[in-house]
C-alpha positions as CSV (number, residue, x, y, z in Angstrom):
1,M,-177.9,-94.2,60.5
2,A,-178.1,-91.8,57.7
3,V,-179.1,-93.2,54.3
4,K,-177.4,-91.5,51.3
5,K,-179.5,-91.0,48.2
6,K,-177.8,-91.7,45.0
7,S,-178.4,-89.2,42.3
8,I,-179.2,-90.9,39.1
9,T,-178.6,-88.8,36.0
10,K,-179.4,-90.2,32.5
11,K,-177.2,-89.1,29.7
12,K,-178.9,-88.6,26.4
13,A,-177.4,-90.8,23.7
14,T,-176.1,-88.7,20.9
15,T,-176.1,-90.2,17.4
16,K,-174.5,-88.7,14.4
17,K,-176.6,-88.7,11.3
18,K,-174.9,-89.9,8.3
19,V,-175.4,-87.6,5.3
20,A,-175.4,-89.2,1.9
21,P,-173.3,-87.4,-0.7
22,K,-175.3,-85.4,-3.2
23,K,-175.8,-86.9,-6.6
24,K,-175.2,-84.9,-9.7
25,A,-178.3,-84.0,-11.7
26,T,-178.6,-86.2,-14.8
27,T,-180.4,-85.2,-17.9
28,K,-182.9,-87.7,-19.4
29,K,-182.5,-88.6,-23.1
30,K,-185.6,-88.0,-25.2
31,V,-186.9,-91.2,-26.8
32,A,-188.6,-91.1,-30.2
33,P,-192.2,-92.4,-30.1
34,K,-192.6,-95.9,-31.5
35,K,-194.3,-96.3,-34.9
36,K,-197.6,-98.1,-34.9
37,T,-197.4,-101.4,-36.8
38,T,-200.4,-102.9,-38.5
39,K,-201.3,-106.4,-37.4
40,T,-202.0,-108.9,-40.1
41,K,-204.2,-111.9,-39.5
42,K,-202.1,-115.0,-39.0
43,P,-203.3,-118.4,-40.3
44,A,-204.8,-120.6,-37.7
45,F,-202.8,-123.5,-36.1
46,G,-199.5,-122.7,-37.7
47,G,-201.0,-122.5,-41.2
48,Y,-203.6,-125.3,-41.1
49,A,-207.1,-124.3,-42.0
50,I,-209.7,-127.1,-41.8
51,N,-213.1,-126.7,-43.3
52,F,-216.0,-129.0,-42.3
53,V,-218.7,-127.0,-44.2
54,G,-221.1,-129.2,-46.0
55,R,-220.0,-132.5,-44.5
56,Q,-222.8,-135.1,-44.0
57,E,-220.9,-137.5,-41.6
58,T,-221.9,-137.6,-38.0
59,V,-219.5,-137.8,-35.0
60,E,-220.6,-141.4,-34.5
61,Q,-219.5,-142.3,-38.1
62,V,-216.1,-140.6,-37.6
63,F,-215.3,-141.9,-34.1
64,G,-217.3,-145.1,-33.8
65,K,-219.9,-146.2,-31.3
66,K,-217.5,-147.2,-28.4
67,P,-216.0,-144.7,-26.0
68,I,-212.5,-143.7,-26.9
69,A,-209.7,-141.7,-25.3
70,P,-209.0,-138.1,-26.4
71,S,-205.7,-139.1,-28.0
72,E,-207.6,-141.6,-30.2
73,M,-210.1,-138.9,-31.1
74,T,-207.3,-136.7,-32.3
75,K,-205.9,-139.5,-34.4
76,K,-209.3,-140.3,-36.0
77,I,-210.0,-136.6,-36.7
78,W,-206.7,-136.2,-38.5
79,A,-207.2,-139.4,-40.4
80,F,-210.6,-138.2,-41.5
81,V,-209.3,-134.8,-42.5
82,K,-206.5,-136.2,-44.5
83,S,-208.6,-138.9,-46.2
84,N,-211.2,-136.3,-47.3
85,S,-208.7,-133.5,-48.2
86,L,-210.3,-131.0,-45.8
87,S,-207.1,-129.1,-44.9
88,N,-205.4,-126.5,-46.9
89,R,-202.1,-128.5,-47.2
């Protein structure tokens, strides 16, 4: 018996390259340089300025001797500032 050999040939896959359409050249607009602005100093905390210079009270006198929450500290500080006219408002 004679065995026939099959010839195997591979075909190369051909792919077509897609060519993107050429874009038209655009000219860039010249932008004028920005003017430098001078920065002014803003008042602290939305305009509030508090001055504790020369005060003789201790923290214990303002807050008390017992531990308190931060929210209570804030309330007591503002009560102290308003009662002693320490703010600029």
